[in-house]
N, C-alpha and C positions, 0 to 999 in steps of 0.2 A: 342557286346553288351550281356549282360546276359539275362537269359530268364526271365518270370514274377517273379520267385522266385528260385534263385539258392540254397537257403538254408532256410527251415523254421523249427523253434523249438518253444517249450513252452515258454522259456526265454532267451532272446538275452541280454547279458551283454556286454554294450560298455565300454571298459577300463579295463585293467588289473593291476591296481595299487591296494593300499591296500583294497579299498572299493569292487572293482571288484573281487579280488582274495578272499577275505574273503567271499564274499556273494556266489561265485561259490563253494567254499569248504562247506559252511554250507547248501546251497541248496541241494548238492549232497548228503547229509547225510539223508534228508527227501524226497527228490523228488522219485517218483516211478520210473523213468526213467532217471537217469542222462544224457543219451545220447541226451536227448532233451534239454540240457542247452549248450549253446553256448557262449563263450567268444571271443569277437572280439576286437583286438587291432593293432596298426600299427606295432608291433614286438611282438616276443614271451616274456612271462613273464621270466625275468624282463626286461620291456621295458626300453631301456636306457634313453628315455626322461622323463619318469614318475617321478614324485616327490618320489615315493616310492623306485625308484632305486637309490641307494646312498651307500656311503662308510659304513656310520653307521647313526644310529639315536637313540635319547634319549628315555629311557624308564623310566617313573617316574609316581607317584602318586601326584606330588607337585602342586596342582592347588588352585587358590583363590576361585573356584566354588566347594563346596562339590559334586555337581552333578558328575562333571568329575574325581574328586578324587576317587568316589566309582567305576566309571567306569574304571579307570586306575587300580585300585586294582584288579578287575575282570581279566582285561587282564594279569596283572603281576602274577596271580595265573598260567595261562596258560604258561607264559615266564618261569616261574619256574618248572612247572612239567610237561608239555605237551612233550612227547618224540619225537613229530613231529619238535618242534621248541626249545625247551629249550637249545640245544647246541649253539643256536646263540645268546643267552642273557648272558652279561658278567656283573655281579653286583659289579660295582667299586665304587658305591657311587657317590654322586655330592656334589659340594659346590656353593652356591649362594651368590653373593655380592649385596646388595640392596643399591641404590642410597639414598643419604641423605634426598631427599624430597618425598621418596616412602614408602608406607605402604604394599607393595605387599607381602614381606616376613612374616610380622605379620599376614596378613589375611590367608596366606597358613598354618602357624603354628597353628592358631586357629582352622582351619579345622581339622588338625591332632588331636589337643587335643580333640576336641568335637566327634571325629568319633567312640570312643571307643575302637579303635584299639592300638596296641603297637606303641607308638610314636618313630619312629627311627630317627627323627631329633634332631639336637643339636646346641646350640649357639657356635660360634666360633669367636675370635677375629681376625681382619684383620692382625695383626702380626702373628697369628697362620697360617693364610693362607699362608703366605710367607715361615714360617719355615717347616711346616708338609710337607709329600709325598716326603721326599727326597730332600726338597728345589726345586722341579721342578717349583713352582711358586715364586720362591724368588724375581723375578724382576718384577712382577706384579705392575701395577700403581693402588693404591687404593684411590687416591684423587677423591673427589666427592661420596665416598661411606661412609656409617655410621656403617654398621654392615655386618656379613655374618652368615650363618648357613650350616650344612651338613645334608645329609641325606643318611644312609647306604643302604636304600633298593633299591635306584635308580642305573641306569647303562646304558648301552647302547647295541644294537644289531646289529648284521651284517644285514644291511638292505635288499639288493639284495637277499641275500642266503635264509633269511627267507621267503620272499614273493614266491621266485621259489619253496621252499619246499612246501608251502601250495598248489600252484597252481598245482604242480607236483601230490600232493595226490588227488586233486580234478580230474585231468585228469585221473588217475588211476582207478577211480571209473567209468568212462565213459564220463565226461564233455568234449566237444570239444573246442579245442583252434584253433582259426582261426586268420590269419594275413591279414590286408589290411587298406589302408588309407580310412577313411570315407569321401566321397564327399558330401553327403546330406542325410539328413532324409526324408524319402519318406512317404507321405500322401496322402488321397483323401480328399474330401470335409468334411467328418465325422470323420476321425481318422487317426493316425499316424500307417502306415502299417509296416514300416521297414527303412532300410538303405541302400544307395548305396554306394559302393567303387569305388575309381578313376579307377580300372581296369573293370568297368562295371558290377561288380557282385552285386546281391541284395539279402540282408538277412532279411527275415521276421520272425514275432514271435507274439505270442499271448500277451506276455508282454514284454516291452523293458526298460531296466535299463540304464540309463545314468550314468555311473561312471566315466566320462570324464574330472574331475578336471578342471584345469585351462583353456581348451579348450572348456567347455560347452558353455560359452556365444556366442562364435562366431559359434558354431555348431548349436545352436537353432535359430540364428538371421533369417535365411531365412524361416525357418518354422513359427516363429513368424509373420512374414511379410505376408506370403501366408495365413495364418489362421486368420489375423487380431486379434491377441491376443492383448487384452488391455494393455496400458502402465504399468499399476499398476501391471500386471501379468507378465511383462517381465522378463526374468532370470537375466537381469542386475540390477533389483531391489533386487535381492537375493544374488548373488556372483560377484565378479570381479577377473580377473586374476591378480595375483601379483607375483613378482619375488623377490629372495633373492641371494645375491652373496656368494659362497662358495669357499674357497681356500684350498688347500691341500699341504703338503709337503711330499716327499717320504724320509723315514728316513733311516739311516743306522741301523745295528742290535744293535749297541751299542746305539745310540740314541733311538731306540725303547724300549729297556730296560730300560733307564732313564725315558722317559716320560709315560711309562706305570704304572709308580708308583702313578699317578695322577687319581683323579676322573673326571667325567664330570665336566666342569667349566661353571657356568652361570654368565657371566660379566653383571650383570644388564640387561637392556634393550638393551644393545649394541651387543650382540652376544655370542655364546658359543664356547668352545675348546672341542673337543672329544678326547677321548683316542686313541691311535694308534690301527688300526684294523691288522689283521693276516698278511696283505700285506704290513704292515708298513707305511700305508698312515696316517697323522696326520692332522686332518680337523679343519679349522675354518670358523665360520660364521659370516656374517656381517648382522645384524638383521634390518638394515634399508632397509625396503621392498619399493618397487615401481611398478608402472603400466607401460604398454607399449600400450598406446592408439593409434589406428589406425582406419581408415575408413574402414567399412566391404565392400568387394568387389561386393556384391550384394545389399545390403540394404543401404549402405552409412553411416550407424550409426557409431559414435564413439565407438569403443568396444576395451577394453585392451585384448591382446592376447599374448601368450608366444612368445618370439623372437624366430625366425627361427633357429638360430645357438647358442645353449646353451653354447658353448665353447668360443664364442666371448664375452668378457668382456671388455667395454670401459676403456681406460686408467685411467679416473678420478675415476672410480668405483674401479679399482684395487688399486689405491693410497689411496683412503678412507679406503678400506679393510685393507691394509697394516699398516696404521696408527693405526687401532684398533688392529690387531695382535702386533704391538709394545707394547701397553698399556698391554697386557696380558702376552705373552711370548717373551720378546724383543730379547733374545740371539738367537732365531730361524733364525732372520734377519742378524745376525753377517755376516761380510765380504760381505755385499751386496747380501746376498741370497735372493731369492724371491720364491714365490709358483712354484710347479712342474706342479700344475693343477688349472685350474679355471673352474667354472661352474655357469651359471645363473639357479636356480632351480624354478620352477613355480608351484604355487598352487592355488586353488580357496579359497577366503577369503569372509566371510560372515560379515555384520557389527557388529554382535555380537559375531563372531567367533564360533557359534554353527553351527554343520553339517547340512545339508540339506537332510533328509532321508524322502522321503514322495512321494505319487502320486501328479502329476501334477493337479492343481485346475481346469482347464478347462475341461468340460465334454466331449469335442471331444479329449481329450488327456487322457482319463481314464486309457488307457493301457500303458501311459508313466510314468516311476518312476525315481527319482533321488536318487543318493547316492554320495554326493560330499560336498564341502566346507570344506576341510581338515583343513584350516586356520592354516597350519604349525604346528599343534600340534596332529594330528590324526593318525599318523603313529603307534603309541604304541598300538592303538587299533586292529591291524591286527588280533589277534587271535580270537576276539569276535564280533566286530563290525557287520560282516556278518549276524550273527544270528537275529539281530534287522532288518536288511535290509530283510531277508527274511520274517520276520512277516508282514513287511509292504507291500511286494508283494503278502502275502497271506491274506490280509485284516485284519490282527490281530492286535490288540493294544499292543504296549511295555509298558503300564502303561502312566497314565496322564503326569508326569514329563518329560518323553522321547518324549511321542508324541508332547508335546507343544514345548519343545526344538528344536525339528527336524523337525517341520511343515514348510509349506510355510509360510513366515515371513510377518506379517502385521505390527508388532510394533518392537521395538527394545530396548533392556536393554542399561542402561547407561554404565555399566562396563561389558565388554565381558570375555570370557573364556580365552583369549590369547590376551590381549590388545596391546602389543608392535608390533605386526605384521601387523596393519592397514597401509597400503601404505601411504606415506607422500609425494612422488615426482614421477616423470615419468623417465622411463630409458633415454630418450631422453636428459633430464637435464645433463646427464654425457658424452654426445657425444662432 
């Protein structure tokens, strides 16, 4: 077993996804001794199980909430100009199809018009979707859709490479990166002191930041039970672990050239198609999210947790995903072709899809901070979100609007920032 504390630091960041990595980077810019900052994850960044580790991710400012549109424009400034990460951003544009009963595109376009920025979006007919971009989307099924629009400012980024570059920069300034599986959060009667890893090491810190995404509710369950945290302040009232199915095809060089003509495709609320990346992976998402509710081994609570094997996708879920692929790019399935790679990607989703960037409300946990609830739309904020987390760690306001949006949640808005990602089913339903 480890000693009382094998490792003590000023700030212990648990999780090396976009929240943990961006915070480490921005904290290193201002902390007098970056070597007093430690990031602990189960693997070195990019950790393969993290939602931030991926083939590619969408970068866009297309939001129904002006709050997130402005935040995204700020991040896109870095994606476009910051030498550290700009090579990973590919401005391919995007095209979004809007269902007949949806006003989402209208609300997004209204935000663009009212922002005072140059409006880079434009209407496009459904026939144009099929004929443009070299006819890549000529086979798309547009039944059930009423209109479409494009936005030339959007695109995608090399996900894992960008996160790795930012963490490498933080480490080069002195930030320590440690690897270990967290067994438990360690506390005495009055406060959280640190964490213990499964190999017996103990990490303690003055301030502890949970940037543990979908693993957060299960990680906090035993601590909440030990400290008799009121149910109203349970982390499960704030976030739930949700999964989404991702499929990818390994393309030939000729196929990659062909499909690289396309923009990112948003197929209403059903999923996305991403442009091929440098390794010629062609990615499709199935936006029908799900939970994986299981009894916690210690507390007995029913808690949604990430599935242990992200590569094990139930046959029924594969079939549903293939059906949605056939509606978007049907010829990719010619001659019985099936995806070459499957993944269950997990994130923490809040009811209003706002992030949770705050100090824990219980006075006994005054040194515990959270940066989570990515809600399947936060990856694009990698360059900038960490500076806001640093402000919270330092007790500094981010302004009333951000403070309220990211605070411990007591009430919920009717329409969220990324409405389509709220889980509607259980992973077990596909077994």
